[in-house]
Residue, then its C-alpha position, 0 to 999 in steps of 0.5 A: m500500500s502506498t504512503r499516499r493511500e495510508h494517509f488518505p484512508p477509505t473513511e476520508r474518501t470524497f464525493v469525487v473518489d466515490a463517484i469514480v469507484q462507483g461509476r457515477s460518470s454523469e454525476l461526476t461529469a456535472h460536478i467537474m464541469r460546474v467547478y472547473d469549466e470556467p477556470l479552465q476557460i480563463y486559463f486557456s485564454a491566458t496561454s499563447f494558444r488562445s488563438l486556437g478557438e473560443p474558450r468555451d469550445i476548446v474546453a468543451g472539446y477537451f472534456a469531451s475527448r477525455l471524459a469519453r475515456s472511462e479510465w481517465l479519471s481513474e488514472w487521476q485517482l491513482s496519481w492522487e493516491n500515489e503522488g498527491i496530484r490534485l484534480s485541478r492540476w491533473l485537469v490543467n495538465g490534461l488541457n495543456f496536452f490537449l492544446f498541443e494536440v489541437h495545435r498539431t492538428q491545425q498545423r497539419e491541416r495548414k501544411e496539407r493546404g500548403g502551409r508551414s512545416i509542423e516538425a517543431i510542434e510534432v517534436a514537442g508533442d512526441m516529447c510530452a507523449s513519451a514522458g510521465v506526468l511530472a516530466q510532461e509538466k516540466a516539458i510543457h512549462a519549459s515551452g514557455k506557452f503557459i508561463g503566468a497562466a497557472h496563476v490566472f487559473d488559481r485565481a479563477h478556481a478560487r472564485v469558483l470554489v467560493r461560489e460553490a461553497l456559498t451555494r452549499t452553505e445556503a442549502a445547509c442553512t435552508e435545511s436547518g431553518q437558518s435562512q435568516h442566518f445566511d441572509i445576514f451573513m451575505r449582507h455583512c460579509v459580502e455586501q459589507i453592511p455593518y451589524e448596526l445597520i442590519a440590526a436596525q432593519t431586523a428585530l435583532s441586536p448587533i450582537q445577535c447578528a454577529g452570532l448568526v454570522r459566526t454560525v454561517s461562517m462555520k458552515f461556509r468554512r466547512a464547505i470550502a474544506e470539503l471542496l478542497v479535499e474533493d480536489g485532493a488537498d491533504p485534510c491535515e493541511l486545510d488551514h494552509e490550503i484555505a490561506r493559500l486560496m485566500e491569497s489567490l483571491a487577493r492577487 
């Protein structure tokens, strides 16, 4: 058993891993598209390959080509268990390879129409295809085509995680009969309205408003933690992971 497998025992398996193991492909695909589609589009737009096509079309083509392979996400699961490769990193790497493929195809079509040779890009593609995941990543970034795009992805991914966490938090509050809690949380934490103004519009005191916000804040932090673990974060490093996510939002 790998050290990674020991560190993440079965009791800590997440929705993503369970969906892979149980073959719930449609549910898993919907989750991945909801959380990663927008950040990947923004990432693509920050690379030098952005002239290949519209971001929505490129990412849709990427997902269609990879998710059609039943073993693709199972391969990520093994990489996560053995090497700690996050799902977001796996998806970005996969998109990088897909962009090389699209570029090669377009270059080949141009050559057939009398355009320039595609020998250079074929060499780069063969180099990526013959290496392991980590070696591939080094080769891709050495090409200079993705410098800076990773930071753009991290920021976009952080925004989507916060949005998804807010959705989960609202659902949890509604289920617990705490809709007012969530409303006050949003007004204070998102709209930056002081407790005194919120209290003046409700039957609550500023201290009570603060108490409701603390309750929702705990639910929100739990939702963020769940999403980070679903991406492959170490459950023992969540404080650091949340701090890193906040730094990405501030960039």
